[in-house]
C-alpha positions in Angstrom: 9.5 60.8 -92.8 8.5 59.2 -89.4 10.6 56.3 -87.6 9.1 53.0 -87.5 7.8 53.6 -84.0 7.0 57.0 -82.3 9.6 56.5 -79.3 12.0 53.9 -80.2 15.1 56.3 -80.6 16.2 58.4 -77.6 19.4 60.5 -76.8 20.7 61.7 -73.5 23.4 64.3 -72.8 25.6 62.9 -70.2 27.0 66.3 -69.3 24.2 68.7 -69.9 21.3 66.3 -68.8 19.2 67.2 -71.7 17.0 64.4 -73.1 15.3 64.0 -76.5 13.0 61.2 -78.3 13.2 61.1 -81.9 10.0 61.2 -84.1 10.7 62.3 -87.4 13.7 61.7 -89.9 16.1 63.5 -89.9 16.7 64.0 -86.0 19.4 66.9 -85.8 22.1 66.9 -83.0 24.2 70.1 -82.6 24.6 73.5 -80.9 22.3 75.5 -83.1 18.8 76.6 -81.8 16.9 74.6 -84.5 18.4 71.3 -83.5 16.1 68.7 -81.9 18.9 68.0 -79.2 20.8 70.8 -78.5 24.1 70.7 -76.8 25.9 73.5 -74.9 29.3 73.1 -76.6 31.1 75.6 -78.6 33.1 73.0 -80.2 30.0 71.3 -81.8 28.8 72.5 -85.2 25.3 74.3 -85.4 24.1 71.0 -87.0 26.7 68.4 -86.3 25.0 65.0 -87.0 21.8 63.5 -88.2 19.9 60.3 -87.1 17.9 59.3 -90.0 15.7 56.6 -91.8 17.0 55.1 -95.0 16.1 52.2 -97.1 19.0 50.2 -95.3 17.5 51.2 -91.9 18.3 53.9 -89.1 21.7 55.4 -89.2 23.6 58.3 -87.7 25.6 60.5 -90.1 28.1 63.4 -89.6 26.7 66.6 -91.6 30.2 67.9 -92.2 32.6 64.9 -91.8 35.7 66.9 -93.5 35.2 69.9 -91.3 37.9 70.0 -88.4 34.9 69.9 -85.8 32.7 67.6 -87.7 34.2 64.3 -86.2 32.0 61.7 -84.4 33.3 59.1 -82.1 30.9 56.4 -81.7 31.6 53.3 -79.1 35.1 54.7 -79.0 35.8 54.8 -82.7 35.9 57.6 -85.1 33.1 57.4 -87.7 31.4 59.4 -90.2 28.4 57.1 -90.6 27.1 54.4 -88.5 24.0 52.0 -88.5 21.8 52.1 -85.4 20.5 48.5 -84.6 17.7 47.7 -82.3 17.9 46.8 -79.2 21.2 48.5 -78.5 22.8 51.8 -77.0 25.5 53.6 -78.5 28.1 56.2 -77.1 28.6 59.3 -79.0 31.3 62.0 -78.6 31.1 65.2 -80.5 33.3 67.7 -79.2 33.4 68.1 -75.5 29.8 66.5 -75.3 29.2 63.1 -74.4 25.9 61.4 -75.4 24.1 58.1 -75.1 21.8 56.8 -77.9 19.1 54.3 -77.1 18.0 52.4 -80.1 15.2 50.3 -78.4 12.5 48.2 -79.8 8.9 49.5 -79.9 8.2 50.8 -76.2 6.2 53.5 -74.4 7.5 57.1 -74.2 7.8 57.1 -70.5 10.0 53.9 -70.4 12.7 55.6 -72.5 12.3 58.8 -70.4 13.0 56.8 -67.3 16.0 55.2 -69.2 17.5 58.7 -69.7 16.6 59.9 -66.3 18.5 57.0 -64.7 21.6 57.6 -66.9 21.3 61.4 -66.0 20.9 61.1 -62.2 23.6 58.3 -61.6 27.4 59.1 -61.6 30.2 57.5 -63.6 31.3 54.1 -63.0 34.7 53.0 -63.8 35.3 49.8 -65.8 32.2 48.1 -64.4 33.5 44.5 -65.1 36.7 45.1 -63.1 36.7 43.9 -59.4 38.8 46.9 -58.7 36.3 49.5 -59.8 34.9 52.0 -57.5 32.3 50.7 -55.2 29.8 53.6 -56.0 28.9 55.9 -58.9 31.5 59.0 -59.1 31.3 62.6 -60.3 33.5 63.4 -63.2 36.2 64.9 -61.2 36.3 61.8 -58.8 36.9 59.6 -61.9 40.0 61.6 -62.7 41.2 61.3 -59.1 40.6 57.6 -59.2 42.7 57.5 -62.5 45.6 58.9 -60.5 45.1 56.8 -57.4 44.4 53.6 -59.4 47.0 54.1 -62.1 44.5 53.5 -64.7 45.5 53.5 -68.5 43.4 56.1 -70.0 43.4 54.3 -73.6 41.9 51.1 -72.3 39.8 52.1 -69.3 36.2 52.4 -70.1 33.9 54.6 -68.0 30.2 54.2 -68.0 27.6 56.8 -67.1 24.9 55.2 -64.5 23.4 52.0 -66.1 24.4 52.5 -69.6 25.4 49.7 -71.6 28.2 51.6 -73.6 30.6 54.0 -72.2 33.4 56.2 -73.2 37.3 55.6 -72.6 38.9 57.7 -69.9 41.1 59.3 -72.6 37.8 60.9 -74.3 36.6 62.1 -71.0 39.8 63.9 -70.2 39.1 66.6 -72.5 36.6 67.9 -69.7 39.2 67.5 -66.8 39.6 71.1 -66.3 35.8 71.7 -66.5 33.8 72.3 -63.4 30.3 71.5 -64.9 27.2 70.5 -62.8 24.3 69.2 -65.0 20.9 70.9 -64.5 17.8 69.0 -64.1 17.2 66.9 -67.1 15.2 68.6 -69.8 12.8 66.1 -71.5 12.0 67.2 -75.1 8.8 65.6 -76.0 8.0 64.6 -79.7 10.8 66.6 -81.1 10.0 67.6 -84.7 10.3 71.2 -85.6 10.9 72.9 -82.4 11.8 71.8 -78.8 9.0 71.7 -76.2 10.8 71.6 -72.8 9.4 70.0 -69.6 11.2 69.5 -66.1 11.9 66.4 -64.3 12.3 66.8 -60.4 15.8 66.4 -59.1 15.0 63.6 -56.8 12.9 61.4 -59.1 14.2 57.9 -59.4 13.4 55.1 -61.8 10.3 53.2 -60.8 11.1 49.6 -59.8 9.1 48.0 -62.6 11.2 49.4 -65.4 14.5 47.7 -66.3 17.1 48.8 -68.8 18.1 46.6 -71.6 21.1 44.3 -70.7 22.6 42.2 -73.6 22.2 38.5 -72.5 25.0 37.6 -75.0 27.9 39.4 -73.6 29.4 40.2 -70.1 31.9 38.5 -67.8 29.4 36.6 -65.6 26.8 34.0 -66.5 23.7 33.5 -64.3 23.6 30.0 -62.9 19.8 29.8 -63.1 18.8 31.3 -66.5 22.5 31.0 -68.1 22.5 34.6 -69.6 25.3 36.9 -69.5 25.8 40.2 -67.8 28.6 42.5 -66.2 28.8 43.2 -62.6 27.4 46.6 -63.2 24.3 45.2 -64.6 23.0 43.4 -61.4 19.9 44.2 -59.6 19.6 44.9 -55.8 16.9 43.2 -53.6 15.0 45.6 -51.5 15.0 45.2 -47.8 12.3 47.5 -46.4 9.0 45.7 -45.5 7.1 48.4 -47.6 8.7 47.1 -50.7 7.2 43.5 -50.8 6.1 42.6 -54.2 8.3 42.5 -57.5 6.3 43.4 -60.8 7.7 40.3 -62.4 8.4 37.9 -59.7 5.1 38.4 -57.7 3.9 39.7 -54.5 5.6 37.1 -52.3 9.2 38.4 -53.5 10.9 41.6 -52.4 11.3 44.2 -55.1 14.3 44.0 -57.4 15.8 47.5 -58.4 18.6 49.2 -60.1 20.4 51.2 -57.5 21.3 54.9 -57.7 22.2 55.5 -54.2 25.0 53.8 -52.1 26.2 54.2 -48.6 29.9 54.6 -47.5 30.3 50.9 -47.5 29.3 50.7 -51.1 26.0 49.1 -50.2 22.8 49.9 -52.4 20.1 51.7 -50.6 16.6 50.9 -51.5 13.8 53.3 -51.8 13.5 53.7 -48.2 17.1 54.2 -47.5 17.8 50.7 -46.0 21.0 49.1 -47.1 20.7 46.0 -49.3 23.0 43.0 -49.1 21.5 40.6 -51.6 21.7 41.0 -55.4 19.9 39.5 -58.3 20.3 38.5 -61.8 19.1 41.4 -64.1 17.6 38.9 -66.5 15.5 36.4 -64.5 15.8 38.3 -61.1 16.6 35.3 -59.1 19.0 36.2 -56.2 22.7 35.5 -56.9 24.5 33.4 -54.2 26.9 35.2 -51.6 30.3 36.1 -53.0 28.9 35.5 -56.6 31.7 37.9 -58.2 34.5 36.5 -56.1 35.2 33.2 -58.1 34.4 31.7 -61.3 31.1 29.4 -61.6 31.6 26.0 -63.4 28.5 24.4 -64.5 28.5 20.6 -64.4 25.4 19.2 -66.3 24.1 15.7 -65.4 22.1 14.3 -68.5 19.9 11.0 -68.3 16.8 9.3 -69.0 13.9 9.4 -66.5 14.5 7.0 -63.7 18.1 6.4 -64.5 19.1 7.5 -61.0 20.2 11.0 -61.4 18.7 12.4 -58.0 20.5 9.4 -56.2 23.7 10.0 -57.9 23.8 13.8 -57.3 22.9 13.3 -53.6 25.6 10.7 -53.0 28.1 12.8 -55.0 27.8 15.8 -53.0 28.2 13.6 -49.7 31.4 12.1 -51.2 33.0 15.3 -52.5 33.0 16.7 -49.0 35.2 14.0 -47.7 37.2 13.1 -50.8 38.3 16.6 -51.9 39.5 17.5 -48.3 41.2 14.2 -47.5 42.9 13.6 -50.8 43.5 17.1 -52.2 43.3 19.5 -49.3 40.2 21.2 -50.8 37.3 22.6 -48.7 34.0 21.8 -50.3 31.4 24.2 -48.8 27.8 25.1 -49.3 27.9 28.3 -51.2 23.9 28.9 -50.9 22.6 27.2 -48.0 19.0 28.5 -48.9 19.0 27.7 -52.5 20.6 24.4 -51.9 18.1 23.3 -49.3 16.3 20.7 -51.3 19.5 18.9 -52.3 20.8 19.0 -48.7 17.3 17.6 -47.6 17.8 14.7 -49.9 21.2 14.0 -48.6 20.0 13.9 -45.1 17.0 11.9 -45.9 19.2 9.2 -47.7 22.1 9.0 -45.3 19.9 9.4 -42.2 17.5 6.7 -43.1 17.0 3.4 -41.3 14.9 1.5 -43.7 14.6 1.4 -47.5 11.3 3.2 -47.2 13.0 6.0 -45.5 15.8 6.1 -47.8 13.7 6.3 -50.9 13.9 9.5 -53.1 11.0 10.2 -55.2 11.5 11.0 -58.9 12.2 14.6 -59.8 9.1 16.0 -61.4 9.1 18.2 -64.6 7.8 21.1 -62.6 8.3 20.2 -59.0 10.3 21.5 -56.2 13.5 21.4 -58.1 12.1 23.9 -60.5 10.8 27.5 -60.2 9.0 30.1 -62.6 11.0 32.9 -63.6 11.3 35.5 -66.6 13.4 34.7 -69.5 13.4 36.6 -72.6 10.3 38.3 -71.4 8.4 35.3 -70.8 7.8 33.4 -67.6 9.4 30.0 -67.8 10.2 26.8 -65.7 13.9 26.5 -64.7 15.9 24.3 -62.6 17.1 25.5 -59.2 21.0 25.5 -59.1 22.9 23.8 -56.5 26.1 25.9 -55.9 29.1 24.8 -53.9 32.4 26.5 -53.4 35.9 24.9 -53.8 39.0 26.3 -52.3 42.2 25.3 -50.8 42.6 24.9 -47.1 45.5 27.5 -47.1 45.1 29.2 -50.3 42.4 30.8 -52.6 44.5 29.9 -55.8 42.2 28.2 -58.3 39.3 28.8 -56.2 35.8 28.3 -57.8 32.3 27.3 -57.4 30.4 24.4 -59.0 26.9 24.3 -60.1 24.8 21.3 -60.3 21.0 20.6 -61.5 18.6 17.8 -60.8 16.6 17.9 -64.0 13.9 15.6 -64.6 14.8 13.2 -67.2 11.8 14.1 -69.4 13.4 17.7 -69.9 16.3 15.9 -72.0 13.6 14.1 -74.4 12.8 15.6 -77.8 10.1 18.3 -78.0 11.1 19.4 -74.4 13.4 22.3 -75.5 11.9 25.4 -76.4 11.7 29.2 -75.3 8.7 28.1 -73.3 10.6 25.2 -71.7 14.3 25.8 -71.5 15.2 24.0 -68.4 17.7 21.9 -69.8 19.6 24.5 -71.8 22.4 24.6 -69.1 24.3 22.1 -71.3 25.3 24.8 -73.9 26.7 26.7 -70.9 28.3 23.6 -69.1 32.0 23.5 -68.3 31.6 19.5 -68.1 28.7 17.2 -69.1 28.0 13.9 -67.4 26.0 11.5 -69.2 24.5 8.9 -66.8 23.7 5.9 -68.7 21.5 3.1 -67.0 22.5 -0.4 -68.2 19.6 -2.1 -66.4 17.0 -0.3 -68.8 18.9 -1.0 -71.9 17.8 -4.3 -73.4 21.1 -5.0 -75.2 23.2 -4.4 -72.2 21.1 -6.0 -69.4 20.9 -9.2 -71.5 24.8 -9.6 -70.5 23.9 -9.3 -66.8 23.3 -12.9 -65.5 23.2 -14.2 -62.0 22.0 -11.0 -60.5 19.0 -11.0 -58.2 18.3 -7.3 -59.2 14.7 -6.2 -59.3 15.6 -3.4 -61.7 16.2 -6.0 -64.3 12.6 -7.0 -64.2 11.2 -3.6 -64.5 9.7 -2.3 -67.7 10.8 1.0 -68.6 11.3 2.1 -72.3 14.8 2.8 -73.1 15.3 6.0 -75.0 19.0 6.8 -73.9 20.4 6.7 -77.5 17.5 9.3 -78.4 18.4 11.5 -75.5 22.1 11.4 -76.4 21.3 12.4 -80.0 18.9 15.1 -78.5 21.9 16.5 -76.4 24.1 16.8 -79.4 21.4 18.5 -81.3 20.6 21.1 -78.6 24.2 21.9 -77.7 25.2 22.2 -81.3 22.1 24.5 -82.1 22.6 26.7 -79.0 26.3 27.1 -79.7 26.1 27.6 -83.5 28.1 24.6 -84.3 27.8 22.7 -87.7 26.6 19.1 -87.7 30.1 17.8 -88.0 31.8 20.0 -85.5 32.6 18.7 -82.0 32.7 20.8 -78.7 35.9 20.5 -76.6 33.7 20.3 -73.4 34.8 17.4 -71.0 32.1 14.7 -71.7 31.9 11.9 -69.2 29.9 8.8 -70.1 29.1 7.3 -66.6 27.9 3.8 -66.9 25.9 3.4 -63.6 24.8 0.5 -61.3 28.3 -1.0 -61.8 27.8 -3.4 -59.0 25.5 -5.3 -61.3 27.9 -5.6 -64.3 31.5 -5.0 -63.0 32.3 -8.6 -63.1 32.3 -8.5 -66.8 35.6 -6.7 -66.5 36.8 -7.4 -62.9 36.9 -4.9 -60.2 40.7 -5.8 -59.8 41.5 -4.3 -63.2 40.5 -0.7 -62.2 43.2 1.3 -61.1 43.1 4.1 -58.2 42.9 7.3 -60.0 44.2 9.3 -57.2 47.8 9.3 -56.1 49.6 11.8 -53.9 47.0 14.4 -54.1 46.8 14.4 -58.0 44.8 12.7 -60.6 46.4 9.9 -62.4 45.5 10.5 -66.0 47.1 7.0 -66.9 44.8 5.3 -64.5 41.8 7.4 -65.7 42.4 6.5 -69.5 43.1 2.8 -68.5 39.8 2.5 -66.8 38.0 4.2 -69.3 39.4 1.7 -71.9 37.9 -1.0 -70.1 34.5 0.5 -69.8 34.5 1.8 -73.5 35.3 -1.8 -74.8 32.3 -3.2 -72.7 30.1 -0.5 -74.1 31.4 -1.0 -77.5 30.3 -4.5 -77.5 26.9 -4.1 -76.2 26.0 -0.5 -77.0 28.2 0.6 -79.8 25.6 3.3 -80.7 25.9 5.0 -77.2 29.9 5.2 -78.0 29.4 6.5 -81.5 26.9 9.2 -80.5 29.1 10.4 -77.5 32.3 10.6 -79.4 30.4 12.9 -82.1 29.4 15.4 -79.4 32.9 16.2 -77.8 36.5 15.6 -78.5 37.1 15.0 -74.9 35.1 11.9 -74.1 36.1 9.6 -71.1 34.1 6.6 -69.7 33.5 5.8 -66.1 32.0 3.0 -64.1 30.0 4.2 -61.2 27.4 2.7 -58.5 25.6 5.2 -56.1 24.4 2.4 -53.9 27.3 -0.1 -54.4 24.7 -3.0 -53.9 21.7 -4.6 -55.3 18.7 -2.4 -54.5 15.6 -3.9 -52.9 11.7 -3.8 -53.0 9.5 -2.6 -50.5 6.0 -1.1 -50.0 5.4 2.4 -49.2 2.9 3.8 -47.1 0.2 3.5 -49.8 0.9 0.0 -50.6 2.7 0.7 -53.7 5.9 -1.6 -54.5 9.0 0.4 -54.8 12.7 -0.1 -55.7 15.3 1.6 -53.6 18.5 1.2 -51.6 19.1 -0.5 -48.2 20.6 2.2 -46.1 22.4 0.0 -44.2 24.4 -1.4 -47.3 25.1 1.8 -49.1 28.7 1.6 -50.4 29.4 3.8 -53.4 31.7 2.9 -56.1 33.6 5.6 -58.1 30.8 8.2 -58.1 33.2 11.2 -57.4 35.7 10.1 -60.0 34.0 11.8 -63.1 33.9 15.1 -61.1 37.4 15.0 -60.0 38.6 14.2 -63.6 36.5 17.2 -64.8 38.0 19.6 -62.4 41.4 18.5 -63.1 40.5 19.6 -66.8 39.1 22.9 -66.0 40.5 23.9 -62.8 44.1 22.3 -62.8 45.3 24.7 -60.2 42.9 23.2 -57.7 42.9 19.6 -58.8 46.2 18.8 -60.4 47.0 15.9 -62.5 49.9 13.7 -63.9 50.4 11.1 -66.6 
């Protein structure tokens, strides 16, 4: 009986270096000469375990489970039988032998051979998700030395071989502590059926740069701020430096090659194929470079959702400007640019707006669905359009306690409309990974709300923009719950801010004097936040009750805010092509409450950084 695909099961012996690909069922592992993968271990039975195809799928089974030496330890737990699901890896201990099983999707034989070679040729990595782990792969005896130096708990410390996704507990490996064993060059057993046919792989061979190992996108201590998929620190790719290494097989010829490091210098820096130290790392899923210091602090995603032309770009630009000042003056927090290169488009918009001398100079063009705020990157084996993340770090002026980074995106409003969310167009799926969501409501395009705005000479009130904000809010709910696996009646606990923008045109309906200052003595006054929220909610409930109802079915933590990025009525002007535009007068920009929703969200998720009181 043959397996479903000729080369989708492979096994690598982490100690001896032998590698085999399964073809027929059963595939025999043991110490006997007739085995398809033979281990050099007198504690292992002649036929110890079988990988076989059954009606229920592929499984691994102990041949003599009741024998004193017949035990299998799979992924750290004793087992007599275990299914092998694709695409996954499994660690297998039998006696003093430690093996990795790769159960891959249908793939070429040479890809699995390179997978095995990378594991065989790379040392051991201690607890790769721990910042205290070793900076380079270690020999097995070095692992035991590190155990003593770092006072590691053998029963809870995982150790990984090379780039494998599964490992062994340190306690398991300690069975070889007194062994002085060096693996020979990897033996590749091709098409193992009745008898092994051995070939040699040269000791110095390395995995080609266009082949990447499987990295589970659902688990890991870190999330990519660009593609929002998960990984651990040991999964990252490195960015080559040598000029001969231009051209990445997925990103294109204009990008430096991404690679999985197998060599490091004394500083722990990865070395590219030409031996040049590399300082940049990249996401193993989308391959975009990660910002400097990515592993130092948690990244908090703040998603701004809104309709086309609702003012998201202006809001975000003004917000970044105000956070730099308010956070330092009011809370003693330093708000820094964590990725000057990646943040360049947003910084240019900020300079453009606040350096302008006329409305034409201050005008920001609408974010296009595939404009400069987006880039084409691989995600789930497809090239898709993803928004560029804008990343800023926050830390105390005198302490790093509670330090974090915040991530913003300037999505085109069309990305939040129904029909724009798919595997080919996932540009707004960051809402499912968000730590806080800001729904920017534009009252000047809502026919029910703007009917109450009287006496305002605002050119926005005469514009003819279709209002789909209730639909976008409903679409936000559907997307989030689908991506998170929530039921229709379940609510997320993500802080959800309903920001009613352009409040300079309508705040007289409440009275600006009724809004309390939400900051007092370097803390957020939650009582003031809630009182201000009640005023805005009451107004929204009077004119747009469907917005209130929809928002409060999404999250259990909804707060309402008034805001104005301009603080004045915008003006009309003609651009250099004679087209009439609406924009701010840069001499009158006086923002109102723009940074308050972000401060509130930070007090929710980073209270050590932004404290609050009631």
